N, CA, C and O atoms as CSV, one atom per row, in Angstrom:
chain,resi,resn,atom,element,x,y,z
A,1,UNK,N,N,-209.191,170.708,-171.338
A,1,UNK,CA,C,-208.791,171.759,-170.437
A,1,UNK,C,C,-208.839,173.090,-171.188
A,1,UNK,O,O,-208.566,173.147,-172.387
A,2,UNK,N,N,-209.187,174.147,-170.476
A,2,UNK,CA,C,-209.264,175.482,-171.056
A,2,UNK,C,C,-207.894,176.152,-171.073
A,2,UNK,O,O,-206.931,175.650,-170.493
A,3,UNK,N,N,-207.829,177.302,-171.754
A,3,UNK,CA,C,-206.600,178.084,-171.772
A,3,UNK,C,C,-206.275,178.582,-170.370
A,3,UNK,O,O,-207.168,178.792,-169.549
A,4,UNK,N,N,-204.985,178.767,-170.110
A,4,UNK,CA,C,-204.566,179.325,-168.826
A,4,UNK,C,C,-205.050,180.760,-168.705
A,4,UNK,O,O,-205.139,181.487,-169.694
A,5,UNK,N,N,-205.364,181.161,-167.462
A,5,UNK,CA,C,-205.736,182.538,-167.177
A,5,UNK,C,C,-204.843,183.068,-166.074
A,5,UNK,O,O,-204.124,182.311,-165.422
A,6,UNK,N,N,-204.893,184.366,-165.873
A,6,UNK,CA,C,-204.122,184.975,-164.803
A,6,UNK,C,C,-205.006,185.113,-163.566
A,6,UNK,O,O,-206.224,184.953,-163.647
A,7,UNK,N,N,-204.396,185.408,-162.431
A,7,UNK,CA,C,-205.167,185.654,-161.215
A,7,UNK,C,C,-206.082,186.855,-161.412
A,7,UNK,O,O,-207.182,186.888,-160.859
A,8,UNK,N,N,-205.649,187.835,-162.186
A,8,UNK,CA,C,-206.488,189.003,-162.475
A,8,UNK,C,C,-207.749,188.590,-163.233
A,8,UNK,O,O,-208.829,189.122,-162.977
A,9,UNK,N,N,-207.613,187.633,-164.174
A,9,UNK,CA,C,-208.785,187.125,-164.893
A,9,UNK,C,C,-209.753,186.463,-163.919
A,9,UNK,O,O,-210.959,186.707,-163.976
A,10,UNK,N,N,-209.233,185.635,-163.035
A,10,UNK,CA,C,-210.065,184.932,-162.063
A,10,UNK,C,C,-210.792,185.910,-161.152
A,10,UNK,O,O,-211.972,185.726,-160.853
A,11,UNK,N,N,-210.092,186.947,-160.710
A,11,UNK,CA,C,-210.684,187.905,-159.776
A,11,UNK,C,C,-211.814,188.721,-160.401
A,11,UNK,O,O,-212.603,189.330,-159.678
A,12,UNK,N,N,-211.905,188.744,-161.722
A,12,UNK,CA,C,-213.011,189.433,-162.391
A,12,UNK,C,C,-214.331,188.694,-162.190
A,12,UNK,O,O,-215.397,189.305,-162.263
A,13,UNK,N,N,-214.272,187.393,-161.940
A,13,UNK,CA,C,-215.487,186.589,-161.743
A,13,UNK,C,C,-215.854,186.655,-160.266
A,13,UNK,O,O,-215.119,186.157,-159.414
A,14,UNK,N,N,-216.990,187.269,-159.971
A,14,UNK,CA,C,-217.424,187.478,-158.586
A,14,UNK,C,C,-218.366,186.340,-158.182
A,14,UNK,O,O,-219.560,186.374,-158.480
A,15,UNK,N,N,-217.816,185.341,-157.505
A,15,UNK,CA,C,-218.582,184.171,-157.063
A,15,UNK,C,C,-218.887,184.341,-155.584
A,15,UNK,O,O,-217.982,184.476,-154.761
A,16,UNK,N,N,-220.183,184.333,-155.258
A,16,UNK,CA,C,-220.635,184.565,-153.883
A,16,UNK,C,C,-221.519,183.422,-153.417
A,16,UNK,O,O,-222.053,182.656,-154.219
A,17,UNK,N,N,-221.659,183.324,-152.105
A,17,UNK,CA,C,-222.546,182.346,-151.501
A,17,UNK,C,C,-223.831,183.047,-151.087
A,17,UNK,O,O,-223.816,184.182,-150.612
A,18,UNK,N,N,-224.943,182.343,-151.278
A,18,UNK,CA,C,-226.237,182.872,-150.870
A,18,UNK,C,C,-227.152,181.736,-150.443
A,18,UNK,O,O,-226.886,180.567,-150.724
A,19,UNK,N,N,-228.235,182.096,-149.759
A,19,UNK,CA,C,-229.196,181.112,-149.285
A,19,UNK,C,C,-230.470,181.203,-150.117
A,19,UNK,O,O,-231.016,182.287,-150.319
A,20,UNK,N,N,-230.935,180.057,-150.593
A,20,UNK,CA,C,-232.175,180.010,-151.370
A,20,UNK,C,C,-233.342,180.292,-150.421
A,20,UNK,O,O,-233.551,179.577,-149.442
A,21,UNK,N,N,-234.096,181.349,-150.734
A,21,UNK,CA,C,-235.205,181.753,-149.872
A,21,UNK,C,C,-236.573,181.521,-150.527
A,21,UNK,O,O,-237.603,181.581,-149.855
A,22,UNK,N,N,-236.580,181.260,-151.826
A,22,UNK,CA,C,-237.848,180.997,-152.514
A,22,UNK,C,C,-237.578,180.122,-153.730
A,22,UNK,O,O,-236.584,180.302,-154.433
A,23,UNK,N,N,-238.485,179.163,-153.968
A,23,UNK,CA,C,-238.380,178.263,-155.115
A,23,UNK,C,C,-239.755,178.199,-155.773
A,23,UNK,O,O,-240.750,177.894,-155.116
A,24,UNK,N,N,-239.806,178.488,-157.073
A,24,UNK,CA,C,-241.063,178.432,-157.821
A,24,UNK,C,C,-240.888,177.556,-159.047
A,24,UNK,O,O,-239.785,177.420,-159.577
A,25,UNK,N,N,-241.973,176.970,-159.488
A,25,UNK,CA,C,-241.956,176.213,-160.730
A,25,UNK,C,C,-241.726,177.167,-161.896
A,25,UNK,O,O,-242.044,178.354,-161.817
A,26,UNK,N,N,-241.169,176.628,-162.978
A,26,UNK,CA,C,-240.901,177.430,-164.178
A,26,UNK,C,C,-241.363,176.634,-165.394
A,26,UNK,O,O,-240.542,176.142,-166.168
A,27,UNK,N,N,-242.688,176.506,-165.562
A,27,UNK,CA,C,-243.214,175.665,-166.647
A,27,UNK,C,C,-242.894,176.183,-168.043
A,27,UNK,O,O,-242.934,175.412,-169.002
A,28,UNK,N,N,-242.577,177.466,-168.181
A,28,UNK,CA,C,-242.278,178.031,-169.500
A,28,UNK,C,C,-240.858,177.716,-169.975
A,28,UNK,O,O,-240.546,177.938,-171.145
A,29,UNK,N,N,-240.015,177.217,-169.120
A,29,UNK,CA,C,-238.621,176.931,-169.484
A,29,UNK,C,C,-238.551,175.810,-170.512
A,29,UNK,O,O,-239.338,174.865,-170.472
A,30,UNK,N,N,-237.583,175.928,-171.448
A,30,UNK,CA,C,-237.394,174.876,-172.457
A,30,UNK,C,C,-236.981,173.559,-171.805
A,30,UNK,O,O,-237.478,172.495,-172.175
A,31,UNK,N,N,-236.071,173.634,-170.836
A,31,UNK,CA,C,-235.645,172.459,-170.075
A,31,UNK,C,C,-236.177,172.633,-168.663
A,31,UNK,O,O,-236.291,173.764,-168.189
A,32,UNK,N,N,-236.508,171.538,-167.976
A,32,UNK,CA,C,-237.049,171.654,-166.613
A,32,UNK,C,C,-236.141,172.497,-165.717
A,32,UNK,O,O,-234.933,172.269,-165.648
A,33,UNK,N,N,-236.739,173.472,-165.033
A,33,UNK,CA,C,-235.972,174.388,-164.201
A,33,UNK,C,C,-236.830,174.906,-163.059
A,33,UNK,O,O,-238.059,174.874,-163.110
A,34,UNK,N,N,-236.146,175.385,-162.031
A,34,UNK,CA,C,-236.782,176.103,-160.930
A,34,UNK,C,C,-236.435,177.579,-161.068
A,34,UNK,O,O,-235.364,177.925,-161.568
A,35,UNK,N,N,-237.334,178.448,-160.625
A,35,UNK,CA,C,-237.021,179.860,-160.449
A,35,UNK,C,C,-236.634,180.024,-158.981
A,35,UNK,O,O,-237.415,179.698,-158.087
A,36,UNK,N,N,-235.432,180.526,-158.738
A,36,UNK,CA,C,-234.922,180.675,-157.381
A,36,UNK,C,C,-234.772,182.144,-157.019
A,36,UNK,O,O,-234.438,182.973,-157.866
A,37,UNK,N,N,-235.023,182.456,-155.751
A,37,UNK,CA,C,-234.626,183.738,-155.174
A,37,UNK,C,C,-233.576,183.397,-154.132
A,37,UNK,O,O,-233.779,182.535,-153.277
A,38,UNK,N,N,-232.442,184.096,-154.222
A,38,UNK,CA,C,-231.292,183.781,-153.386
A,38,UNK,C,C,-230.872,185.032,-152.616
A,38,UNK,O,O,-230.682,186.098,-153.202
A,39,UNK,N,N,-230.731,184.892,-151.304
A,39,UNK,CA,C,-230.309,185.995,-150.440
A,39,UNK,C,C,-228.786,186.009,-150.365
A,39,UNK,O,O,-228.173,185.079,-149.843
A,40,UNK,N,N,-228.174,187.088,-150.899
A,40,UNK,CA,C,-226.728,187.242,-150.885
A,40,UNK,C,C,-226.271,188.240,-149.824
A,40,UNK,O,O,-225.158,188.759,-149.903
A,41,UNK,N,N,-227.114,188.510,-148.839
A,41,UNK,CA,C,-226.735,189.413,-147.764
A,41,UNK,C,C,-227.065,190.864,-148.084
A,41,UNK,O,O,-227.521,191.196,-149.178
A,42,UNK,N,N,-226.820,191.717,-147.096
A,42,UNK,CA,C,-227.195,193.136,-147.194
A,42,UNK,C,C,-226.597,193.854,-148.386
A,42,UNK,O,O,-227.303,194.583,-149.082
A,43,UNK,N,N,-225.334,193.667,-148.633
A,43,UNK,CA,C,-224.631,194.431,-149.672
A,43,UNK,C,C,-225.133,194.113,-151.082
A,43,UNK,O,O,-225.280,195.022,-151.899
A,44,UNK,N,N,-225.395,192.843,-151.377
A,44,UNK,CA,C,-225.818,192.425,-152.719
A,44,UNK,C,C,-227.338,192.292,-152.795
A,44,UNK,O,O,-227.940,192.598,-153.825
A,45,UNK,N,N,-227.949,191.842,-151.723
A,45,UNK,CA,C,-229.397,191.700,-151.690
A,45,UNK,C,C,-229.872,190.358,-152.230
A,45,UNK,O,O,-229.095,189.414,-152.369
A,46,UNK,N,N,-231.165,190.296,-152.530
A,46,UNK,CA,C,-231.782,189.081,-153.059
A,46,UNK,C,C,-231.798,189.144,-154.577
A,46,UNK,O,O,-232.203,190.150,-155.160
A,47,UNK,N,N,-231.360,188.076,-155.211
A,47,UNK,CA,C,-231.294,188.004,-156.674
A,47,UNK,C,C,-232.075,186.787,-157.158
A,47,UNK,O,O,-232.259,185.815,-156.426
A,48,UNK,N,N,-232.531,186.861,-158.412
A,48,UNK,CA,C,-233.301,185.775,-159.029
A,48,UNK,C,C,-232.447,185.025,-160.042
A,48,UNK,O,O,-231.542,185.587,-160.659
A,49,UNK,N,N,-232.762,183.738,-160.198
A,49,UNK,CA,C,-232.131,182.973,-161.271
A,49,UNK,C,C,-232.998,181.787,-161.647
A,49,UNK,O,O,-233.867,181.355,-160.890
A,50,UNK,N,N,-232.738,181.283,-162.819
A,50,UNK,CA,C,-233.338,180.048,-163.288
A,50,UNK,C,C,-232.277,178.967,-163.145
A,50,UNK,O,O,-231.137,179.154,-163.572
A,51,UNK,N,N,-232.643,177.841,-162.548
A,51,UNK,CA,C,-231.668,176.768,-162.331
A,51,UNK,C,C,-232.226,175.443,-162.843
A,51,UNK,O,O,-233.279,174.988,-162.395
A,52,UNK,N,N,-231.517,174.833,-163.778
A,52,UNK,CA,C,-231.931,173.555,-164.355
A,52,UNK,C,C,-231.461,172.405,-163.462
A,52,UNK,O,O,-230.604,171.609,-163.845
A,53,UNK,N,N,-232.041,172.341,-162.273
A,53,UNK,CA,C,-231.640,171.344,-161.288
A,53,UNK,C,C,-232.813,170.481,-160.833
A,53,UNK,O,O,-232.726,169.802,-159.810
A,54,UNK,N,N,-233.905,170.507,-161.589
A,54,UNK,CA,C,-235.123,169.781,-161.210
A,54,UNK,C,C,-234.868,168.281,-161.057
A,54,UNK,O,O,-235.454,167.640,-160.185
A,55,UNK,N,N,-234.002,167.720,-161.896
A,55,UNK,CA,C,-233.747,166.276,-161.853
A,55,UNK,C,C,-233.107,165.834,-160.536
A,55,UNK,O,O,-233.298,164.696,-160.109
A,56,UNK,N,N,-232.353,166.721,-159.893
A,56,UNK,CA,C,-231.621,166.331,-158.686
A,56,UNK,C,C,-232.105,166.973,-157.394
A,56,UNK,O,O,-231.691,166.552,-156.314
A,57,UNK,N,N,-232.980,167.991,-157.474
A,57,UNK,CA,C,-233.386,168.714,-156.269
A,57,UNK,C,C,-234.876,169.028,-156.266
A,57,UNK,O,O,-235.427,169.521,-157.250
A,58,UNK,N,N,-235.508,168.733,-155.146
A,58,UNK,CA,C,-236.897,169.129,-154.942
A,58,UNK,C,C,-236.917,170.553,-154.379
A,58,UNK,O,O,-235.886,171.081,-153.962
A,59,UNK,N,N,-238.078,171.150,-154.373
A,59,UNK,CA,C,-238.256,172.482,-153.776
A,59,UNK,C,C,-237.774,172.466,-152.328
A,59,UNK,O,O,-237.061,173.370,-151.890
A,60,UNK,N,N,-238.166,171.440,-151.601
A,60,UNK,CA,C,-237.809,171.332,-150.181
A,60,UNK,C,C,-236.299,171.202,-149.976
A,60,UNK,O,O,-235.758,171.727,-149.002
A,61,UNK,N,N,-235.625,170.514,-150.876
A,61,UNK,CA,C,-234.172,170.360,-150.762
A,61,UNK,C,C,-233.437,171.666,-151.053
A,61,UNK,O,O,-232.333,171.880,-150.553
A,62,UNK,N,N,-234.038,172.537,-151.855
A,62,UNK,CA,C,-233.395,173.794,-152.211
A,62,UNK,C,C,-233.643,174.903,-151.193
A,62,UNK,O,O,-232.755,175.714,-150.930
A,63,UNK,N,N,-234.837,174.942,-150.624
A,63,UNK,CA,C,-235.162,176.001,-149.664
A,63,UNK,C,C,-234.214,175.960,-148.472
A,63,UNK,O,O,-234.077,174.927,-147.817
A,64,UNK,N,N,-233.569,177.074,-148.194
A,64,UNK,CA,C,-232.641,177.158,-147.067
A,64,UNK,C,C,-231.237,176.681,-147.371
A,64,UNK,O,O,-230.355,176.791,-146.519
A,65,UNK,N,N,-231.005,176.155,-148.563
A,65,UNK,CA,C,-229.686,175.647,-148.946
A,65,UNK,C,C,-228.780,176.803,-149.364
A,65,UNK,O,O,-229.220,177.715,-150.064
A,66,UNK,N,N,-227.526,176.767,-148.942
A,66,UNK,CA,C,-226.557,177.739,-149.422
A,66,UNK,C,C,-225.950,177.231,-150.723
A,66,UNK,O,O,-225.548,176.072,-150.829
A,67,UNK,N,N,-225.892,178.125,-151.715
A,67,UNK,CA,C,-225.336,177.773,-153.018
A,67,UNK,C,C,-224.352,178.848,-153.454
A,67,UNK,O,O,-224.301,179.932,-152.871
A,68,UNK,N,N,-223.569,178.538,-154.487
A,68,UNK,CA,C,-222.630,179.500,-155.048
A,68,UNK,C,C,-223.149,179.983,-156.386
A,68,UNK,O,O,-223.749,179.220,-157.144
A,69,UNK,N,N,-222.912,181.273,-156.677
A,69,UNK,CA,C,-223.357,181.843,-157.944
A,69,UNK,C,C,-222.431,182.967,-158.370
A,69,UNK,O,O,-221.825,183.643,-157.539
A,70,UNK,N,N,-222.332,183.155,-159.686
A,70,UNK,CA,C,-221.640,184.311,-160.241
A,70,UNK,C,C,-222.639,185.463,-160.190
A,70,UNK,O,O,-223.735,185.374,-160.743
A,71,UNK,N,N,-222.244,186.550,-159.515
A,71,UNK,CA,C,-223.177,187.666,-159.318
A,71,UNK,C,C,-222.867,188.875,-160.190
A,71,UNK,O,O,-223.597,189.865,-160.132
A,72,UNK,N,N,-221.806,188.829,-160.999
A,72,UNK,CA,C,-221.481,190.007,-161.805
A,72,UNK,C,C,-221.618,189.792,-163.310
A,72,UNK,O,O,-220.996,190.512,-164.090
A,73,UNK,N,N,-222.418,188.817,-163.729
A,73,UNK,CA,C,-222.826,188.719,-165.125
A,73,UNK,C,C,-223.996,189.670,-165.332
A,73,UNK,O,O,-224.729,189.950,-164.384
A,74,UNK,N,N,-224.190,190.176,-166.551
A,74,UNK,CA,C,-225.382,190.987,-166.783
A,74,UNK,C,C,-226.630,190.101,-166.719
A,74,UNK,O,O,-226.545,188.903,-166.986
A,75,UNK,N,N,-227.785,190.673,-166.369
A,75,UNK,CA,C,-229.024,189.878,-166.355
A,75,UNK,C,C,-229.272,189.242,-167.726
A,75,UNK,O,O,-228.884,189.785,-168.760
A,76,UNK,N,N,-229.930,188.075,-167.705
A,76,UNK,CA,C,-230.180,187.330,-168.944
A,76,UNK,C,C,-231.643,186.933,-169.000
A,76,UNK,O,O,-232.181,186.364,-168.050
A,77,UNK,N,N,-232.278,187.233,-170.113
A,77,UNK,CA,C,-233.683,186.880,-170.307
A,77,UNK,C,C,-233.784,185.399,-170.646
A,77,UNK,O,O,-233.163,184.930,-171.601
A,78,UNK,N,N,-234.565,184.667,-169.864
A,78,UNK,CA,C,-234.807,183.245,-170.115
A,78,UNK,C,C,-236.314,183.095,-170.240
A,78,UNK,O,O,-237.024,182.988,-169.240
A,79,UNK,N,N,-236.795,183.087,-171.474
A,79,UNK,CA,C,-238.242,183.082,-171.697
A,79,UNK,C,C,-238.828,184.346,-171.085
A,79,UNK,O,O,-238.343,185.447,-171.345
A,80,UNK,N,N,-239.877,184.191,-170.268
A,80,UNK,CA,C,-240.498,185.361,-169.658
A,80,UNK,C,C,-239.824,185.814,-168.363
A,80,UNK,O,O,-240.318,186.717,-167.687
A,81,UNK,N,N,-238.693,185.187,-168.017
A,81,UNK,CA,C,-238.052,185.405,-166.716
A,81,UNK,C,C,-236.677,186.048,-166.893
A,81,UNK,O,O,-235.930,185.669,-167.795
A,82,UNK,N,N,-236.340,187.013,-166.046
A,82,UNK,CA,C,-235.024,187.654,-166.077
A,82,UNK,C,C,-234.149,187.042,-164.982
A,82,UNK,O,O,-234.425,187.196,-163.792
A,83,UNK,N,N,-233.099,186.353,-165.399
A,83,UNK,CA,C,-232.167,185.724,-164.470
A,83,UNK,C,C,-231.044,186.709,-164.167
A,83,UNK,O,O,-230.434,187.256,-165.086
A,84,UNK,N,N,-230.765,186.939,-162.875
A,84,UNK,CA,C,-229.793,187.951,-162.459
A,84,UNK,C,C,-228.434,187.395,-162.061
A,84,UNK,O,O,-227.446,188.129,-162.050
A,85,UNK,N,N,-228.371,186.101,-161.733
A,85,UNK,CA,C,-227.110,185.467,-161.353
A,85,UNK,C,C,-227.032,184.095,-162.009
A,85,UNK,O,O,-228.034,183.580,-162.505
A,86,UNK,N,N,-225.843,183.506,-162.010
A,86,UNK,CA,C,-225.638,182.167,-162.567
A,86,UNK,C,C,-225.250,181.224,-161.439
A,86,UNK,O,O,-224.164,181.343,-160.872
A,87,UNK,N,N,-226.138,180.284,-161.113
A,87,UNK,CA,C,-225.796,179.282,-160.106
A,87,UNK,C,C,-224.748,178.329,-160.688
A,87,UNK,O,O,-224.712,178.093,-161.895
A,88,UNK,N,N,-223.909,177.793,-159.822
A,88,UNK,CA,C,-222.798,176.961,-160.274
A,88,UNK,C,C,-223.024,175.497,-159.923
A,88,UNK,O,O,-223.535,175.169,-158.852
A,89,UNK,N,N,-222.637,174.634,-160.835
A,89,UNK,CA,C,-222.777,173.208,-160.608
A,89,UNK,C,C,-221.976,172.407,-161.620
A,89,UNK,O,O,-221.296,172.957,-162.487
A,90,UNK,N,N,-222.076,171.109,-161.484
A,90,UNK,CA,C,-221.367,170.159,-162.341
A,90,UNK,C,C,-222.369,169.159,-162.882
A,90,UNK,O,O,-223.387,168.899,-162.241
A,91,UNK,N,N,-222.099,168.592,-164.055
A,91,UNK,CA,C,-222.970,167.569,-164.611
A,91,UNK,C,C,-222.635,166.212,-164.001
A,91,UNK,O,O,-221.466,165.856,-163.858
A,92,UNK,N,N,-223.682,165.457,-163.641
A,92,UNK,CA,C,-223.468,164.096,-163.162
A,92,UNK,C,C,-223.414,163.147,-164.351
A,92,UNK,O,O,-223.418,163.591,-165.499
A,93,UNK,N,N,-223.363,161.850,-164.087
A,93,UNK,CA,C,-223.241,160.862,-165.164
A,93,UNK,C,C,-224.444,160.861,-166.099
A,93,UNK,O,O,-224.341,160.378,-167.227
A,94,UNK,N,N,-225.575,161.387,-165.659
A,94,UNK,CA,C,-226.772,161.488,-166.504
A,94,UNK,C,C,-226.910,162.868,-167.143
A,94,UNK,O,O,-227.927,163.169,-167.768
A,95,UNK,N,N,-225.893,163.697,-166.986
A,95,UNK,CA,C,-225.843,165.058,-167.510
A,95,UNK,C,C,-226.901,165.971,-166.893
A,95,UNK,O,O,-227.421,166.873,-167.549
A,96,UNK,N,N,-227.208,165.720,-165.620
A,96,UNK,CA,C,-228.060,166.598,-164.824
A,96,UNK,C,C,-227.170,167.388,-163.879
A,96,UNK,O,O,-226.155,166.882,-163.400
A,97,UNK,N,N,-227.557,168.639,-163.613
A,97,UNK,CA,C,-226.725,169.525,-162.806
A,97,UNK,C,C,-226.791,169.161,-161.326
A,97,UNK,O,O,-227.866,168.989,-160.752
A,98,UNK,N,N,-225.601,169.049,-160.724
A,98,UNK,CA,C,-225.427,168.916,-159.280
A,98,UNK,C,C,-224.828,170.235,-158.824
A,98,UNK,O,O,-223.776,170.638,-159.319
A,99,UNK,N,N,-225.473,170.907,-157.898
A,99,UNK,CA,C,-225.017,172.217,-157.454
A,99,UNK,C,C,-223.662,172.151,-156.762
A,99,UNK,O,O,-223.386,171.237,-155.986
A,100,UNK,N,N,-222.819,173.146,-157.061
A,100,UNK,CA,C,-221.579,173.312,-156.315
A,100,UNK,C,C,-221.975,173.842,-154.944
A,100,UNK,O,O,-222.880,174.670,-154.840
A,101,UNK,N,N,-221.324,173.387,-153.916
A,101,UNK,CA,C,-221.728,173.801,-152.580
A,101,UNK,C,C,-220.563,173.974,-151.643
A,101,UNK,O,O,-219.398,173.812,-152.005
A,102,UNK,N,N,-220.918,174.304,-150.443
A,102,UNK,CA,C,-219.936,174.467,-149.376
A,102,UNK,C,C,-220.237,173.431,-148.299
A,102,UNK,O,O,-221.367,172.952,-148.210
A,103,UNK,N,N,-219.254,173.079,-147.485
A,103,UNK,CA,C,-219.482,171.998,-146.529
A,103,UNK,C,C,-219.862,172.459,-145.129
A,103,UNK,O,O,-220.127,171.625,-144.263
A,104,UNK,N,N,-219.897,173.779,-144.884
A,104,UNK,CA,C,-220.418,174.301,-143.617
A,104,UNK,C,C,-220.918,175.722,-143.854
A,104,UNK,O,O,-220.451,176.401,-144.768
A,105,UNK,N,N,-221.859,176.170,-143.040
A,105,UNK,CA,C,-222.459,177.493,-143.261
A,105,UNK,C,C,-221.437,178.629,-143.178
A,105,UNK,O,O,-220.529,178.619,-142.348
A,106,UNK,N,N,-221.620,179.607,-144.067
A,106,UNK,CA,C,-220.829,180.836,-144.063
A,106,UNK,C,C,-221.803,182.003,-144.251
A,106,UNK,O,O,-222.937,181.788,-144.678
A,107,UNK,N,N,-221.384,183.227,-143.941
A,107,UNK,CA,C,-222.290,184.369,-144.095
A,107,UNK,C,C,-222.684,184.578,-145.568
A,107,UNK,O,O,-221.845,184.482,-146.464
A,108,UNK,N,N,-223.956,184.860,-145.797
A,108,UNK,CA,C,-224.421,185.170,-147.154
A,108,UNK,C,C,-223.639,186.348,-147.706
A,108,UNK,O,O,-223.357,187.314,-146.996
A,109,UNK,N,N,-223.294,186.253,-148.976
A,109,UNK,CA,C,-222.539,187.305,-149.639
A,109,UNK,C,C,-221.048,187.078,-149.617
A,109,UNK,O,O,-220.299,187.824,-150.249
A,110,UNK,N,N,-220.596,186.053,-148.895
A,110,UNK,CA,C,-219.156,185.770,-148.857
A,110,UNK,C,C,-218.638,185.442,-150.242
A,110,UNK,O,O,-219.298,184.761,-151.026
A,111,UNK,N,N,-217.436,185.943,-150.532
A,111,UNK,CA,C,-216.839,185.752,-151.851
A,111,UNK,C,C,-215.922,184.531,-151.870
A,111,UNK,O,O,-215.211,184.252,-150.904
A,112,UNK,N,N,-215.953,183.803,-153.003
A,112,UNK,CA,C,-215.049,182.674,-153.186
A,112,UNK,C,C,-213.636,183.204,-153.351
A,112,UNK,O,O,-213.398,184.124,-154.134
A,113,UNK,N,N,-212.695,182.619,-152.609
A,113,UNK,CA,C,-211.282,183.008,-152.683
A,113,UNK,C,C,-210.471,181.880,-153.262
A,113,UNK,O,O,-209.255,182.005,-153.409
């Protein structure tokens, strides 16, 4: 378990929901990954990220799926690709990422409370 944090610490992490609108292969990645474009609504817009979820998700399974991501980290260079958000997930028993999700549709850009 990690150290305790305050509600103020938690509120600094801006976790939003968005819809995957584009999925591309990322052959240059060290570990198998997809390049995703995610629509976070009008206010935040469309952001890019690299997601190491190839083992559990096909392109077709990701397109149109709503996912959660941290949107207020600085961009991070991953090989030749600039990742703008961090998608959220958990490791399964094989240590492959399973995306954190929501159980019914919500508006893109909605913040986790």
